[in-house]
N, C-alpha and C positions, 0 to 999 in steps of 0.2 A: 331552330326554335324548337325548343323542347315540346313532347309529344303533347301533353296537356295545353299548352300554348297554342299549338295547332289546332287542336279540337277546338278552343274556343274560338279561335278565329273564323273556323268553319261555321260553327253553330251561330254566329254573329253575322255572318255572312247569308248563310239561309234564311235566319228571321227576316233580314233585308229584303231578300229575294221573294219571300211568302207574300211579304207585303206590297212588294212591288209587281206582284203578278199581271201581266195583261188582263183586261177585262175584269178587274178586281172594283167593287164597289161596297164598301163597308166589308162585310165578312161573307160575301157571297161572289164568285168568281163566274162569269159568263165567259167560257172558253172560246179561245181564238186560235186563228190559222191552224187549223187541225182538219184532218179528215176521218181519224177513227180515236176512239178511247180505248185503254185497255185498262178495267177497274179490277181491283181486289177488294177480300172482305178483311175481316179482323185478322192482325197477325199476331200480337200479344207476345212478342219478342221472339218471333220465329225467324229466325234469321236464314236459317236454309229455303225457305217459302218464299222470303224476299229476295233471295238471290235467284230462283226460280223466274219469279216474277219479272225481275229486271231481264234474265234470258229472254223470255218470250216477249218483252216490250221491245229490246233492241232499239232503243231510242236513238242511237247514233246514225243507225241505216235506215229509221224509219223518223223523219223531221218532222213529220206531220201526223204525227200519233202521242197521243196524251197519256200517262200513265197517274192513275188516281191511287192512294194507298189510304189506309185507315187504321185506327186501334193499334198503334205499335206498341203500347207500353203493358205493364201489368200482365207478364206471363209466368209459366210453371217452372222457366230455367233459372237456376239458381248458382250463385258461386259456393263454394266448399263451405265458406263460414255462413253462409244462409240467406246473403242479399239477393235481390233480385237483377238478371242480367239484361232485362229488358231496354235498359237506357242503351246499350251498345246498338239496338235496332234504330233507334232514335239518332244516335250517331251517323249510322248508315244511310238514313232517309235524308239527313241534313245535307251529308256531302253529294248524294244524287241530285237533291235540288240546287247545290252549287253547280253542279256540271251541266245541267239539264234545267235552267231556270224557268223557261217558258212552257215545258214539259210536263214537270213533275209537279202534282198536288198532293197534299197530306191533308186530309178531313178530321176535324175536330170530332172526337168521339167523347162518350161520356166517360172513360177513364182517364184520358188526358183532361178534360174539365174538371173532376173530381181532383186531380193531382194539383191542378192550376190553382183552384179555388180553396185548397186545404179541406176539403170535405171529406169526411172518412168512406172508405169503399172496402169492404172487406169479402174473402172468399174462404171458406173452409178454415173459418176462426183466425186467418192472417189479416192484418193491417197492411194492406197493399201499397199504400201511400209511405209507410215506414220502410218496408222491405225495398222499394224503388230508391229511396233516399239511402238506406244502409248499402245497397248495392252501388251507387254512385261514389259512396264515400270510401268503399274498399276497393274503386278502380282509380280513383282521384285522389285519394289522401288529402294533402293540404289544400289542393285545388278545388275541392268537391264542391265548397260553397259558391265558388266563380261559375262552375259547370252546372250545378242546380240553377243558378239565376239565369243562365243562359237558355236552359231548358224551359223555363218560365217563359222566358221572352218567346221560345220557337211556339207555345203553346198560345200566346197570346196574340201572334202572328197567323196562326192557322185559319183557315175559313172554316165557316160550318156547311156551305153549301157551294155546289158548282152546277151550271147550266150548261148544257150543249144547244147548239145551231136548232137541232132537230129536236127540240122541246123533251129531252131528256134530264130530269132531275137527280141529282147524287146528292145525299146525305147521309149520315150516320146512321139514322133512322127517321121517325116521324112522330108525331104529337100523339098522345092517347087520344080516344074521343071525348074523354072528360075534359081534355085540355084544348081541343081543337078551336070550338067557339072563340077562346080567347087568344088564340095563336095569331100574333100579327107578324105578317110577313114582312112589313117595314123593319123589323128588329134585323133582318139580315143584312140591311143595306145602311143601318146605322154604325158610325165608324166611332174610334175612342175605345177606352178602357171597357172591359167585361163589367158591367154594373147588375142592375135589376133583371136584365134580360137574361142573363146567365145564372142567378139564383133559382133556386126551387120555385116553380110557380111562374117563371119566365118563359119566354118563347124560346131562346135559345137553349134553356136546360129541356124544356119538353121535347125539342127536337131530336136531340139525342139519347135520352132516356124511354120515349114510349116505346111499347111494343104490341100495339094493337095493329095487326096485318089484316084486318076485316076486308071485304071489298069496298065496303061502305065508307072507311076510314081514309083507306087510301084514295079512293077517287076525290072525297071533301078534302082531303089535303091539297091535291093535285090541282084542284081547282083555284084554293087559295093562293097556290104559289106560280099558278098559270104554266102547267106543264103537263104532258101526256101521260108520261111513263116514269116511275121513280126506281132507283137503283140504291139498296142500302145495305148494310151489315148488321151487328149489333146482336143479331138474334143466331145462336148455335145452329149449324145444320147437320143432321148426321150424314147427308151425301155432298156435302160440300155447298150447295146451294138450294134454295126453294122459290118457288113461284107460288106464293101464298094466295094471289087472287091475280085478277085480269089485267093490271097495272103494275104491280110492282114485282122485283127480283131482289132476294136476298143473297149476298155472298159470303162465305166463311172461309178464310185462308189460312186459320190455324190446325197445324197437325195434318191428319190425314183420315179422309179424302179431303182434298181442298180443290176450291175452282175459281177460275176468273171468269170474267167477261170480255171480249174484244169486239166492239160493235161499231159499225160506220155512224158517223156524226154529221153527214153532208147530206141527207137524204132522210125522209120520214120511213120510221120503224112502228111496225105492230108489236104488241107484247110477245105474239108467237116467235116473231123474228128476233126479239131481244133474247129470248130465253134460249132460242137456237145457237147463239153466239156463246153460249157458255161451253166452257172447256174444262178439263180437268187439269190441276197443277201438278205435274209429274216430272 
């Protein structure tokens, strides 16, 4: 089977696996059959840090460990002709999901949502959506449109949130205080196509775009989603992680320093215990 056809087959299998993840209801997954969770922060095409996360996770030897990845696209890594190489990481995540369908989870981030919905997102005057598509076209030539369609299906299949048995909630971010009153947690359990919930002002959109990490906002959000602790990404961290309040942990896996968190999911945790589970990704 030619390489592009193999890749398409893997992407299609991965999308099916994301949709069929045990414990999934709508766009949230209640994690099952686990003792611990290893969660990383934003990767943005950082293949080397992804490989380090895979090594730390060692899923084959730890069948009751789950790995959570997020924000894999729109990075600084470029092809010689200028396209974004971050699609390579999406390929690797998809292959890993196929290998460990029960243990691997890919959270929807704001960059994936923007790419999926074709809503422009820029950085340093670059159009990140266009750069991503140029990279795919450079890599896959005449099969690029089919691969882009398969990526779109991966984005549509990705959950927006995960829950652990010990009441830890994992999402890319949380709504801003100005959006929290109208945030409807029921949007997470609705199935079907992305619609008004994922448009600006919708619950899913606010879940991946907010940056209000105040203690009051985090506590109010956790009350809405019925959880005790929150693990997110989205916010760049100078030291690879931040604990901005007594309920939340932010992780960043792009570049150096980078950090991950490996925490037990089979017993209650305090915030201090959760933060103590953070490790440098070296």
